[in-house]
N, C-alpha and C positions, 0 to 999 in steps of 0.2 A: 494283901493280895485282893485285886478287884474281882468281884463275882459277877458272872453273866447269867442272865435269866432268859428263858425263851421269849420270843416276840409276842406270843399270845398272852403272855402273862404281863406284858407292859414293860418288859425290860429294855435295855439298851442294845442287846445283841441283834443286829439286822443282817447277819451274814447269809442266812438261808431264806431271806424274804425276797426272792427274785422270781420273775416270770421265766419259766423254762420252755415256752413255746418257740422262741427263737433259737433254741439250741437242740432241735431235733436232729438225729443222726450226727450229733457232735459237731455241727456246723451251723453258724448263724445264717439267718434268712438271706441277707445281702450276698454273702459268698455263695450260697446254694443257688440263687438266681443267676449269678454270673456263670456258674458251671453249666447250667442248663443251656444258656445261650451259646456257649462254646461247643457243646455237643451238637446242637442243632445246626451249626455252621453259620457262616456269614451270609446275610441276606443280600441278594443281587441289587445292584444299583438300578433305580428306575430309569434313568436316562440311557444307560447301556442296553437295558432290555428293550426300550422303545426304538433305539437305533437299529438293533438287530431285527426287530419286527418289521420296520419300514424297509430295510434292505431285502428281506425275504419277500415282501409284497411287491417291490419293484421288479425283482427277478421273475416272479410269477406273472406279472403284467407283460413283461417282455416276451415270455414264452407264449402267452395267449395271443399277443399281437402277431408274432411270427406264424403261429398256427392259422390265424385268420387270413393272413396274406397268402400263405400256401394254398388254403382252401379256395380263395378267390381266383388264384392263378389256375388251379385245376378246373374250376367251373368255366373259365374262359376257354381253356383247351377243349373241354367237352363240347362247348357250344360251337367252336370252329370245326371239330370233327363231325358233329351232327350236320352242320351246313354243307361240308364237303360230301358227306354221305347222301344228303338230299339231292345235291347237284349231280352226283354220279347216277343216282336212280333215275333222274330226269333224262340223262343222256342214254341210259339203257332203254328206257321206255321209247325214246325217239328212234333208236336203232331198230327196236322190235317193230314199231309201226312202219318203218321204211322197208324192212324185209318182208312184212306181210302186206305190202302195197300191191299195186297193179302192174308189177313188172319192173324192168330196168329204167323205164321212163320216169318213174317216181323220183322226185327230187330228194337227194340225201339230206338228212338233218344236219344243221350246223352244230358241230360239237366244239364247245369251248373247253380249253384245258382246265382241269381242276386245280384250284389254288393249293399249293403245298404250304402248310403252316409251319413246318420245321425248317426245311432247307429248300427253298424255291430255286428252280433251275431257270436261268435266263436263256431263252431260245432266240436264235437269230431270225429276223423277219424274212419271210418268203419273198422271192423276187417278184416284182410287179409283172403281170401278164402282158400289159400293153407295152411296157418297155422292152420285154424280152422279144415280143413279136416284131416290134419295129427294128430291133437290133438284128433279128434273124432274117429279115426280108432281103437286105443286100447280099447275104451269103447263101441265099436259097439255091443259086445256080450250081454251086459246087457241092459235091457229095463229101461228107465227112466220114470219119471212122464210125462204125456202129457203136451206139451207146448201149451199155448193159441195162436191161430192164430191171427196175426195182422189184424186190420180192413182193408178190401179191399175197393177200390174205387167203390162205387155203380154206378157211372155214366158210368163206362167201362163195356160193356156187356161181359159175359163169353161165349166163343165160345163152340159150341156143340162138345163133344169129340167123336171120332170115336168109332166104336163098339169094335175094338181091344184094345183101351185104357181103356174101361170100364170093362174089365175083371178083375177078382180078382188076387191078388198077387200070384205068383208061385215061384218056385225055381230059375228061371232065373232072377227075379228082386231082389234077396236077396242082392247082393252087393250094388245096388242102395238104398235099404231100410236102410242098415247100414250107408251109407254116409248121407242119408236124416235125419235119427234119430240123428246122432251125430251133424250135423250142425244145426238142429233145437234146440237142447239143448243149443247150443252156441249163439242162437238168430239170426241166419241168415234168411233172407227172402227166400220165394220160388223162386223168380227170381234169386237170387245169387246161390241157390242150382242148379237150372236148368243150369245156365251158367257153373258151376263147372262140372256137369255131362257131358255136351257137350265137355268141354275142356279135360276131362280125357278119353273120348271115351267110357263111360259106355253104354252098349246096352239099348235101349228103352224097356219099360215093354211089349209093344206089338210086339217087334221084329223089327219094322221099324218105321220111323218117327224121330222127334227131340224132345228133352226135352223142356218143357215150364213150366211156374209157375202153370198153371191149372192142368197139368198132375202130377206134383210133389205134389200139394195140394191134388188131388184126391187119389193118391197112399198113402200119409201119413195118411189121414183120414181113409182109409179102413184098414190100417195095425195097427194103434196105437190108434185110437179114437173109 
């Protein structure tokens, strides 16, 4: 029978001459590392992560661009509103200067309509005063039905007429009455009629003074109503 001697004695028995470091926890080092990777989970692919990041950045840029566009639109609307407000304040100031002037002979300020930025309304053009007067001249001999007077602004006080203007119509005011009757039948306002009479040089009913809408209204009511 063969006899075995321990390794330190120089025998041939090498069964216990092994490194035990790779067998900690009863598992070799290679298998232990594989187990750690499985517990940690699979690492994400670099290309997939980059694609997801680029997609997120693109979505963020789209949102930023949309926000900037909405901000620019709001700035435009604010500028239009400020312009309309300034125009309205100018018209109010012109009206105040007119009412604080030297009586009814002060020319009324020309008020332009404020531009509507949301839903503008298209207004029909007013009839030309010269065309209306020329069309009304042949029909001035006949009397038409009385035309209803448009509603006057109650907030604007009616000035007191002079004693000469309150006199009844006579033969000197016959040309003015014909023009007034014809233009009223065509729907012209008293103010337009007064401007036309001043332009044509028609003498005033009292012999002096200037035509205004209150004088035209008074003369028309006394003659036809």
